[in-house]
Every structure is written in structure tokens, then in C-alpha cells.
Biopython code that builds the backbone (N, CA, C, O; Angstrom):
import numpy as np
from Bio.PDB.StructureBuilder import StructureBuilder

atoms = [
    (1, "MET", "N", (21.194, 3.527, 7.845)),
    (1, "MET", "CA", (21.397, 2.333, 7.181)),
    (1, "MET", "C", (21.023, 0.790, 8.011)),
    (1, "MET", "O", (21.119, -0.373, 7.619)),
    (2, "LYS", "N", (20.660, 1.258, 9.047)),
    (2, "LYS", "CA", (20.341, -0.431, 9.515)),
    (2, "LYS", "C", (19.452, -0.541, 10.184)),
    (2, "LYS", "O", (19.564, -0.755, 11.392)),
    (3, "GLY", "N", (17.461, -0.331, 9.092)),
    (3, "GLY", "CA", (16.589, -0.691, 9.128)),
    (3, "GLY", "C", (15.980, 0.587, 7.811)),
    (3, "GLY", "O", (16.727, 1.114, 6.987)),
    (4, "ILE", "N", (14.332, 0.868, 7.948)),
    (4, "ILE", "CA", (14.271, 1.221, 6.535)),
    (4, "ILE", "C", (13.812, 2.466, 6.766)),
    (4, "ILE", "O", (13.105, 2.791, 7.720)),
    (5, "PRO", "N", (14.340, 3.406, 5.612)),
    (5, "PRO", "CA", (14.904, 4.393, 6.079)),
    (5, "PRO", "C", (13.867, 5.912, 6.035)),
    (5, "PRO", "O", (13.151, 5.635, 5.073)),
    (6, "VAL", "N", (13.683, 6.465, 6.226)),
    (6, "VAL", "CA", (12.364, 7.924, 6.949)),
    (6, "VAL", "C", (12.077, 8.108, 5.388)),
    (6, "VAL", "O", (12.848, 8.245, 4.438)),
    (7, "PRO", "N", (10.515, 8.056, 5.483)),
    (7, "PRO", "CA", (9.272, 8.083, 4.367)),
    (7, "PRO", "C", (9.700, 9.633, 4.434)),
    (7, "PRO", "O", (9.098, 10.505, 5.061)),
    (8, "ARG", "N", (10.807, 9.790, 3.697)),
    (8, "ARG", "CA", (11.890, 11.155, 2.393)),
    (8, "ARG", "C", (12.997, 10.773, 0.246)),
    (8, "ARG", "O", (13.982, 10.098, -0.054)),
    (9, "ALA", "N", (12.337, 11.386, -0.319)),
    (9, "ALA", "CA", (12.955, 10.898, -1.347)),
    (9, "ALA", "C", (14.500, 11.120, -0.999)),
    (9, "ALA", "O", (15.225, 10.171, -1.299)),
    (10, "SER", "N", (14.930, 11.901, -0.587)),
    (10, "SER", "CA", (16.366, 11.813, -0.723)),
    (10, "SER", "C", (17.351, 10.701, 0.223)),
    (10, "SER", "O", (18.565, 10.521, 0.127)),
    (11, "ALA", "N", (16.567, 10.175, 0.965)),
    (11, "ALA", "CA", (16.933, 9.221, 1.760)),
    (11, "ALA", "C", (17.022, 7.782, 1.096)),
    (11, "ALA", "O", (18.033, 7.152, 1.408)),
    (12, "TRP", "N", (15.932, 7.017, 0.038)),
    (12, "TRP", "CA", (15.632, 6.030, -0.736)),
    (12, "TRP", "C", (17.047, 6.608, -1.725)),
    (12, "TRP", "O", (17.692, 5.703, -2.254)),
    (13, "LYS", "N", (17.337, 7.486, -1.878)),
    (13, "LYS", "CA", (18.105, 7.443, -3.768)),
    (13, "LYS", "C", (19.087, 8.598, -2.584)),
    (13, "LYS", "O", (19.163, 9.769, -2.955)),
    (14, "ASP", "N", (19.609, 8.312, -1.568)),
    (14, "ASP", "CA", (21.210, 8.123, -1.107)),
    (14, "ASP", "C", (23.000, 6.686, -1.835)),
    (14, "ASP", "O", (23.328, 5.549, -1.494)),
    (15, "PRO", "N", (23.442, 7.467, -2.633)),
    (15, "PRO", "CA", (24.177, 6.869, -3.242)),
    (15, "PRO", "C", (24.815, 4.961, -1.971)),
    (15, "PRO", "O", (25.193, 3.861, -2.373)),
    (16, "ARG", "N", (24.628, 5.480, -0.563)),
    (16, "ARG", "CA", (25.383, 4.510, 0.228)),
    (16, "ARG", "C", (23.559, 3.327, 0.725)),
    (16, "ARG", "O", (23.572, 2.119, 0.961)),
    (17, "PHE", "N", (22.458, 4.126, 0.727)),
    (17, "PHE", "CA", (21.686, 3.470, 0.821)),
    (17, "PHE", "C", (21.935, 2.940, -0.940)),
    (17, "PHE", "O", (22.784, 2.049, -0.920)),
    (18, "LEU", "N", (21.681, 3.089, -1.723)),
    (18, "LEU", "CA", (21.424, 1.785, -2.798)),
    (18, "LEU", "C", (22.424, 1.264, -2.977)),
    (18, "LEU", "O", (22.329, 0.331, -3.776)),
    (19, "VAL", "N", (23.621, 1.477, -2.495)),
    (19, "VAL", "CA", (24.410, 0.283, -3.030)),
    (19, "VAL", "C", (24.057, -0.665, -1.915)),
    (19, "VAL", "O", (24.046, -1.873, -2.150)),
    (20, "GLU", "N", (23.580, 0.100, 0.055)),
    (20, "GLU", "CA", (22.762, -1.427, 1.093)),
    (20, "GLU", "C", (22.007, -2.603, 0.010)),
    (20, "GLU", "O", (22.086, -3.829, -0.054)),
    (21, "MET", "N", (21.458, -1.856, -0.566)),
    (21, "MET", "CA", (19.959, -2.372, -1.666)),
    (21, "MET", "C", (20.026, -1.841, -2.621)),
    (21, "MET", "O", (19.298, -1.212, -3.389)),
    (22, "LYS", "N", (21.467, -2.295, -2.485)),
    (22, "LYS", "CA", (21.362, -2.977, -4.253)),
    (22, "LYS", "C", (20.356, -4.327, -5.175)),
    (22, "LYS", "O", (19.961, -4.485, -6.330)),
    (23, "ASN", "N", (20.263, -5.172, -3.728)),
    (23, "ASN", "CA", (19.318, -7.007, -4.364)),
    (23, "ASN", "C", (17.142, -6.516, -4.271)),
    (23, "ASN", "O", (16.075, -7.128, -4.247)),
    (24, "HIS", "N", (17.608, -5.158, -4.254)),
    (24, "HIS", "CA", (16.604, -4.818, -4.191)),
    (24, "HIS", "C", (14.785, -3.661, -4.987)),
    (24, "HIS", "O", (13.609, -3.340, -4.815)),
    (25, "PRO", "N", (16.187, -3.565, -5.960)),
    (25, "PRO", "CA", (15.635, -2.525, -6.874)),
    (25, "PRO", "C", (14.639, -2.800, -6.694)),
    (25, "PRO", "O", (14.325, -2.168, -5.686)),
    (26, "ASP", "N", (13.152, -3.846, -7.265)),
    (26, "ASP", "CA", (11.634, -2.892, -6.935)),
    (26, "ASP", "C", (10.955, -2.199, -5.775)),
    (26, "ASP", "O", (9.918, -1.660, -5.387)),
    (27, "TRP", "N", (11.959, -2.486, -5.523)),
    (27, "TRP", "CA", (11.902, -2.286, -3.707)),
    (27, "TRP", "C", (11.978, -0.263, -4.211)),
    (27, "TRP", "O", (11.098, 0.425, -4.729)),
    (28, "ILE", "N", (13.214, 0.073, -3.825)),
    (28, "ILE", "CA", (13.055, 1.497, -4.483)),
    (28, "ILE", "C", (12.900, 2.227, -4.530)),
    (28, "ILE", "O", (12.922, 3.243, -3.836)),
    (29, "GLU", "N", (12.472, 1.655, -6.245)),
    (29, "GLU", "CA", (11.708, 2.376, -7.607)),
    (29, "GLU", "C", (9.815, 1.773, -6.899)),
    (29, "GLU", "O", (8.687, 2.089, -7.276)),
    (30, "ASN", "N", (10.079, 1.259, -6.291)),
    (30, "ASN", "CA", (8.041, 1.812, -5.822)),
    (30, "ASN", "C", (8.284, 2.446, -4.938)),
    (30, "ASN", "O", (7.931, 3.591, -5.217)),
    (31, "SER", "N", (8.845, 2.391, -3.638)),
    (31, "SER", "CA", (8.851, 2.889, -2.681)),
    (31, "SER", "C", (9.188, 4.586, -2.941)),
    (31, "SER", "O", (8.686, 5.155, -1.971)),
    (32, "LEU", "N", (9.910, 5.744, -3.964)),
    (32, "LEU", "CA", (10.469, 6.105, -4.393)),
    (32, "LEU", "C", (9.274, 7.056, -5.386)),
    (32, "LEU", "O", (9.323, 8.278, -5.523)),
    (33, "LYS", "N", (8.032, 5.958, -6.124)),
    (33, "LYS", "CA", (6.763, 5.874, -6.523)),
    (33, "LYS", "C", (5.638, 6.828, -5.752)),
    (33, "LYS", "O", (4.984, 7.835, -6.022)),
    (34, "SER", "N", (5.760, 6.148, -4.917)),
    (34, "SER", "CA", (4.756, 5.818, -3.399)),
    (34, "SER", "C", (5.196, 7.313, -3.444)),
    (34, "SER", "O", (4.486, 8.174, -3.963)),
    (35, "LEU", "N", (6.797, 7.661, -2.687)),
    (35, "LEU", "CA", (6.134, 8.973, -2.302)),
    (35, "LEU", "C", (5.664, 10.156, -3.158)),
    (35, "LEU", "O", (5.110, 11.220, -2.881)),
    (36, "GLU", "N", (6.048, 9.638, -4.196)),
    (36, "GLU", "CA", (5.794, 11.337, -5.674)),
    (36, "GLU", "C", (4.144, 10.972, -5.818)),
    (36, "GLU", "O", (3.550, 11.411, -6.803)),
    (37, "ILE", "N", (3.400, 10.139, -4.787)),
    (37, "ILE", "CA", (2.108, 9.945, -5.513)),
    (37, "ILE", "C", (0.799, 9.642, -4.296)),
    (37, "ILE", "O", (-0.412, 9.446, -4.389)),
    (38, "ALA", "N", (2.154, 9.759, -2.709)),
    (38, "ALA", "CA", (1.239, 9.559, -1.601)),
    (38, "ALA", "C", (1.150, 10.670, -1.605)),
    (38, "ALA", "O", (1.928, 11.446, -2.161)),
    (39, "ASP", "N", (-0.892, 11.252, -0.292)),
    (39, "ASP", "CA", (-1.459, 11.917, -0.477)),
    (39, "ASP", "C", (-0.717, 12.404, 1.531)),
    (39, "ASP", "O", (-1.326, 11.812, 2.421)),
    (40, "THR", "N", (0.378, 13.313, 1.980)),
    (40, "THR", "CA", (0.489, 13.188, 3.040)),
    (40, "THR", "C", (-0.254, 13.798, 3.916)),
    (40, "THR", "O", (0.059, 13.712, 5.104)),
    (41, "ASN", "N", (-1.138, 14.374, 3.609)),
    (41, "ASN", "CA", (-2.513, 14.420, 5.005)),
    (41, "ASN", "C", (-3.682, 13.694, 4.932)),
    (41, "ASN", "O", (-4.839, 13.956, 5.260)),
    (42, "TYR", "N", (-2.763, 12.016, 4.069)),
    (42, "TYR", "CA", (-4.922, 11.020, 4.197)),
    (42, "TYR", "C", (-4.566, 10.241, 5.765)),
    (42, "TYR", "O", (-3.467, 9.804, 6.105)),
    (43, "ASN", "N", (-5.783, 10.224, 6.537)),
    (43, "ASN", "CA", (-6.493, 9.250, 7.099)),
    (43, "ASN", "C", (-6.658, 8.553, 6.682)),
    (43, "ASN", "O", (-6.880, 8.574, 5.471)),
    (44, "PRO", "N", (-6.664, 7.433, 7.409)),
    (44, "PRO", "CA", (-8.105, 6.358, 6.985)),
    (44, "PRO", "C", (-9.485, 7.134, 7.412)),
    (44, "PRO", "O", (-9.788, 7.887, 8.338)),
    (45, "PRO", "N", (-10.230, 6.536, 6.188)),
    (45, "PRO", "CA", (-10.959, 7.296, 6.777)),
    (45, "PRO", "C", (-12.184, 6.564, 7.196)),
    (45, "PRO", "O", (-13.114, 6.321, 6.427)),
    (46, "VAL", "N", (-12.111, 5.961, 9.411)),
    (46, "VAL", "CA", (-12.440, 5.653, 10.098)),
    (46, "VAL", "C", (-12.263, 6.316, 11.020)),
    (46, "VAL", "O", (-11.172, 6.887, 10.999)),
    (47, "VAL", "N", (-13.014, 6.553, 12.056)),
    (47, "VAL", "CA", (-13.941, 6.792, 13.405)),
    (47, "VAL", "C", (-11.982, 6.740, 14.520)),
    (47, "VAL", "O", (-11.117, 7.224, 15.251)),
    (48, "ALA", "N", (-12.341, 6.089, 14.005)),
    (48, "ALA", "CA", (-11.125, 4.184, 14.559)),
    (48, "ALA", "C", (-9.709, 4.627, 13.819)),
    (48, "ALA", "O", (-9.244, 3.916, 12.929)),
    (49, "VAL", "N", (-9.100, 5.765, 14.215)),
    (49, "VAL", "CA", (-7.771, 6.557, 13.251)),
    (49, "VAL", "C", (-6.978, 5.091, 13.650)),
    (49, "VAL", "O", (-6.968, 4.196, 12.805)),
    (50, "SER", "N", (-6.354, 4.902, 14.898)),
    (50, "SER", "CA", (-5.290, 4.898, 15.054)),
    (50, "SER", "C", (-5.325, 2.970, 15.148)),
    (50, "SER", "O", (-4.370, 2.563, 14.487)),
    (51, "GLU", "N", (-5.806, 2.261, 15.515)),
    (51, "GLU", "CA", (-6.561, 1.192, 15.587)),
    (51, "GLU", "C", (-6.482, 0.908, 14.517)),
    (51, "GLU", "O", (-5.492, 0.176, 14.513)),
    (52, "VAL", "N", (-7.121, 1.010, 12.756)),
    (52, "VAL", "CA", (-6.920, 0.711, 12.158)),
    (52, "VAL", "C", (-5.706, 0.760, 11.423)),
    (52, "VAL", "O", (-5.505, -0.133, 10.600)),
    (53, "ARG", "N", (-4.569, 1.972, 11.642)),
    (53, "ARG", "CA", (-3.511, 2.107, 10.604)),
    (53, "ARG", "C", (-2.646, 0.939, 11.663)),
    (53, "ARG", "O", (-1.694, 0.311, 11.199)),
    (54, "ASP", "N", (-3.055, 0.762, 12.973)),
    (54, "ASP", "CA", (-2.136, -0.530, 13.859)),
    (54, "ASP", "C", (-1.978, -2.148, 12.878)),
    (54, "ASP", "O", (-0.959, -2.713, 12.480)),
    (55, "SER", "N", (-3.372, -2.514, 12.739)),
    (55, "SER", "CA", (-4.461, -3.404, 12.432)),
    (55, "SER", "C", (-3.306, -3.999, 11.281)),
    (55, "SER", "O", (-2.656, -5.044, 11.239)),
    (56, "VAL", "N", (-3.408, -2.512, 10.162)),
    (56, "VAL", "CA", (-3.004, -2.810, 8.030)),
    (56, "VAL", "C", (-1.716, -2.771, 9.306)),
    (56, "VAL", "O", (-1.513, -3.901, 9.748)),
    (57, "GLY", "N", (-0.783, -1.605, 9.989)),
    (57, "GLY", "CA", (0.454, -2.309, 9.972)),
    (57, "GLY", "C", (0.709, -3.274, 10.397)),
    (57, "GLY", "O", (1.597, -3.797, 9.723)),
    (58, "VAL", "N", (0.368, -3.936, 11.312)),
    (58, "VAL", "CA", (0.307, -5.935, 10.895)),
    (58, "VAL", "C", (0.188, -6.856, 10.290)),
    (58, "VAL", "O", (0.585, -7.975, 10.616)),
    (59, "ALA", "N", (-0.172, -6.670, 9.660)),
    (59, "ALA", "CA", (-0.959, -7.945, 8.655)),
    (59, "ALA", "C", (0.002, -7.005, 7.489)),
    (59, "ALA", "O", (-0.428, -7.336, 6.384)),
    (60, "ILE", "N", (1.607, -5.528, 7.244)),
    (60, "ILE", "CA", (2.356, -5.664, 6.592)),
    (60, "ILE", "C", (3.420, -6.264, 6.835)),
    (60, "ILE", "O", (4.243, -6.889, 6.167)),
    (61, "VAL", "N", (3.262, -5.925, 8.129)),
    (61, "VAL", "CA", (4.501, -7.342, 9.116)),
    (61, "VAL", "C", (4.717, -7.983, 8.891)),
    (61, "VAL", "O", (5.850, -8.398, 8.647)),
    (62, "SER", "N", (3.050, -8.799, 8.796)),
    (62, "SER", "CA", (2.447, -10.692, 8.519)),
    (62, "SER", "C", (3.132, -11.054, 6.793)),
    (62, "SER", "O", (3.700, -12.031, 6.306)),
    (63, "ALA", "N", (2.769, -9.883, 6.335)),
    (63, "ALA", "CA", (2.773, -9.608, 4.862)),
    (63, "ALA", "C", (4.567, -10.429, 4.584)),
    (63, "ALA", "O", (5.011, -11.267, 3.799)),
    (64, "ILE", "N", (5.053, -9.730, 5.549)),
    (64, "ILE", "CA", (6.819, -9.291, 4.793)),
    (64, "ILE", "C", (6.831, -10.632, 5.822)),
    (64, "ILE", "O", (7.543, -10.011, 6.611)),
    (65, "LEU", "N", (6.684, -11.723, 6.385)),
    (65, "LEU", "CA", (7.111, -12.917, 6.749)),
    (65, "LEU", "C", (6.891, -13.711, 6.876)),
    (65, "LEU", "O", (7.275, -14.478, 7.759)),
    (66, "GLY", "N", (5.513, -14.031, 5.288)),
    (66, "GLY", "CA", (5.325, -14.739, 4.825)),
    (66, "GLY", "C", (4.062, -15.380, 5.776)),
    (66, "GLY", "O", (3.676, -16.537, 5.605)),
    (67, "GLU", "N", (3.609, -14.688, 6.560)),
    (67, "GLU", "CA", (2.348, -15.489, 7.273)),
    (67, "GLU", "C", (0.531, -15.254, 6.155)),
    (67, "GLU", "O", (0.129, -14.799, 5.084)),
    (68, "ASN", "N", (0.161, -15.781, 7.101)),
    (68, "ASN", "CA", (-1.787, -15.899, 7.154)),
    (68, "ASN", "C", (-2.215, -14.140, 7.394)),
    (68, "ASN", "O", (-2.750, -13.715, 8.418)),
    (69, "VAL", "N", (-1.680, -12.947, 5.704)),
    (69, "VAL", "CA", (-2.181, -12.337, 5.640)),
    (69, "VAL", "C", (-4.042, -11.159, 6.181)),
    (69, "VAL", "O", (-4.429, -10.161, 6.788)),
    (70, "LYS", "N", (-4.434, -12.174, 5.466)),
    (70, "LYS", "CA", (-5.517, -12.236, 6.520)),
    (70, "LYS", "C", (-6.312, -12.308, 7.343)),
    (70, "LYS", "O", (-7.481, -11.933, 7.426)),
    (71, "ALA", "N", (-5.412, -12.992, 8.208)),
    (71, "ALA", "CA", (-5.768, -13.848, 9.650)),
    (71, "ALA", "C", (-5.239, -12.778, 10.585)),
    (71, "ALA", "O", (-5.602, -12.927, 11.751)),
    (72, "ALA", "N", (-4.121, -11.269, 10.225)),
    (72, "ALA", "CA", (-3.318, -10.668, 10.437)),
    (72, "ALA", "C", (-4.544, -9.923, 10.817)),
    (72, "ALA", "O", (-5.018, -9.739, 11.938)),
    (73, "ALA", "N", (-5.055, -9.444, 9.388)),
    (73, "ALA", "CA", (-6.035, -8.068, 8.672)),
    (73, "ALA", "C", (-7.294, -7.171, 9.960)),
    (73, "ALA", "O", (-8.438, -6.999, 9.537)),
    (74, "GLU", "N", (-7.034, -6.781, 11.118)),
    (74, "GLU", "CA", (-8.589, -7.256, 11.735)),
    (74, "GLU", "C", (-9.521, -5.804, 11.484)),
    (74, "GLU", "O", (-10.587, -5.696, 12.090)),
    (75, "MET", "N", (-8.978, -4.525, 10.408)),
    (75, "MET", "CA", (-8.753, -3.595, 10.421)),
    (75, "MET", "C", (-10.593, -4.021, 10.223)),
    (75, "MET", "O", (-11.173, -3.862, 11.297)),
    (76, "ALA", "N", (-11.436, -4.458, 9.197)),
    (76, "ALA", "CA", (-12.824, -4.731, 9.755)),
    (76, "ALA", "C", (-13.513, -5.013, 10.745)),
    (76, "ALA", "O", (-14.732, -4.843, 10.769)),
    (77, "LYS", "N", (-12.926, -5.421, 11.578)),
    (77, "LYS", "CA", (-13.864, -5.809, 12.579)),
    (77, "LYS", "C", (-13.681, -5.014, 13.367)),
    (77, "LYS", "O", (-14.612, -4.721, 14.116)),
    (78, "ILE", "N", (-12.117, -4.212, 13.526)),
    (78, "ILE", "CA", (-12.473, -2.788, 14.500)),
    (78, "ILE", "C", (-13.374, -2.016, 13.908)),
    (78, "ILE", "O", (-13.919, -1.225, 14.678)),
    (79, "MET", "N", (-13.897, -1.955, 12.210)),
    (79, "MET", "CA", (-14.550, -1.042, 11.919)),
    (79, "MET", "C", (-16.178, -1.620, 11.879)),
    (79, "MET", "O", (-16.849, -1.039, 11.026)),
    (80, "GLU", "N", (-16.663, -2.313, 12.400)),
    (80, "GLU", "CA", (-17.801, -3.080, 12.182)),
    (80, "GLU", "C", (-18.616, -2.832, 14.562)),
    (80, "GLU", "O", (-19.668, -3.205, 15.081)),
    (81, "LYS", "N", (-17.170, -1.939, 15.246)),
    (81, "LYS", "CA", (-16.926, -1.939, 15.981)),
    (81, "LYS", "C", (-18.076, -0.634, 15.854)),
    (81, "LYS", "O", (-19.285, -0.513, 15.657)),
    (82, "THR", "N", (-16.926, 0.214, 16.088)),
    (82, "THR", "CA", (-16.062, 1.665, 15.730)),
    (82, "THR", "C", (-17.279, 2.319, 14.604)),
    (82, "THR", "O", (-18.145, 3.049, 15.086)),
    (83, "GLU", "N", (-17.288, 2.130, 13.650)),
    (83, "GLU", "CA", (-18.398, 2.950, 12.630)),
    (83, "GLU", "C", (-20.072, 1.919, 12.501)),
    (83, "GLU", "O", (-20.885, 1.879, 11.578)),
    (84, "GLY", "N", (-20.065, 1.390, 13.496)),
    (84, "GLY", "CA", (-21.723, 1.053, 13.311)),
    (84, "GLY", "C", (-22.038, 0.665, 12.493)),
    (84, "GLY", "O", (-23.207, 0.740, 12.116)),
    (85, "LYS", "N", (-20.919, -0.034, 11.747)),
    (85, "LYS", "CA", (-21.822, -1.063, 10.490)),
    (85, "LYS", "C", (-21.572, -2.850, 10.778)),
    (85, "LYS", "O", (-22.102, -3.675, 10.034)),
]
sb = StructureBuilder()
sb.init_structure("model")
sb.init_model(0)
sb.init_chain("A")
sb.init_seg("    ")
for serial, (resi, resn, name, xyz) in enumerate(atoms, 1):
    if name == "N":
        sb.init_residue(resn, " ", resi, " ")
    sb.init_atom(name, np.array(xyz, "f"), 0.0, 1.0, " ", f" {name:<3s}", serial, name[0])
structure = sb.get_structure()
């Protein structure tokens, strides 16, 4: 209840969580939909998986904070260095 729930539908459907997050129905709905269609074995199709994951995480946090997402996203630069493109 003190953070983002684990990526399990049961956590997002928990009545206590739903009461706490009653002002964010779109977030709950979209998270549940994502859990339905997600490929749990997916990795970014790049060599530098962990670096790209970190970059995406930084971009997501920047978006949440209302910062410049393009400036935060380093994925293309990482791929240029590691993929030989």
C-alpha cells in the first residue's frame, strides 16, 4: 500500500488497493490490461538489455515527474554504441 503494486493482477484487484487508488481508475484499468496482454518472457531486442531497461526506466520516471522525456531517453544512444548501427 506504500508504493506501486507488484505486477500481479491480484494486487491490482485487491479491495484495499482499489480503495486507496479510487482517484486513479484509468491507471488501474490500463495496468490490468497490460498484465493481460504482456509477454512475460519479453526482453528488448537489443544486445545491451540491462542498459536499455535502465534508460526506459529513467524516461518513465521523467514522464511521471513532468520532465523532458526525450532528454532522459538514452536508448538510441545505447543502441548506436552496442549494436554497431
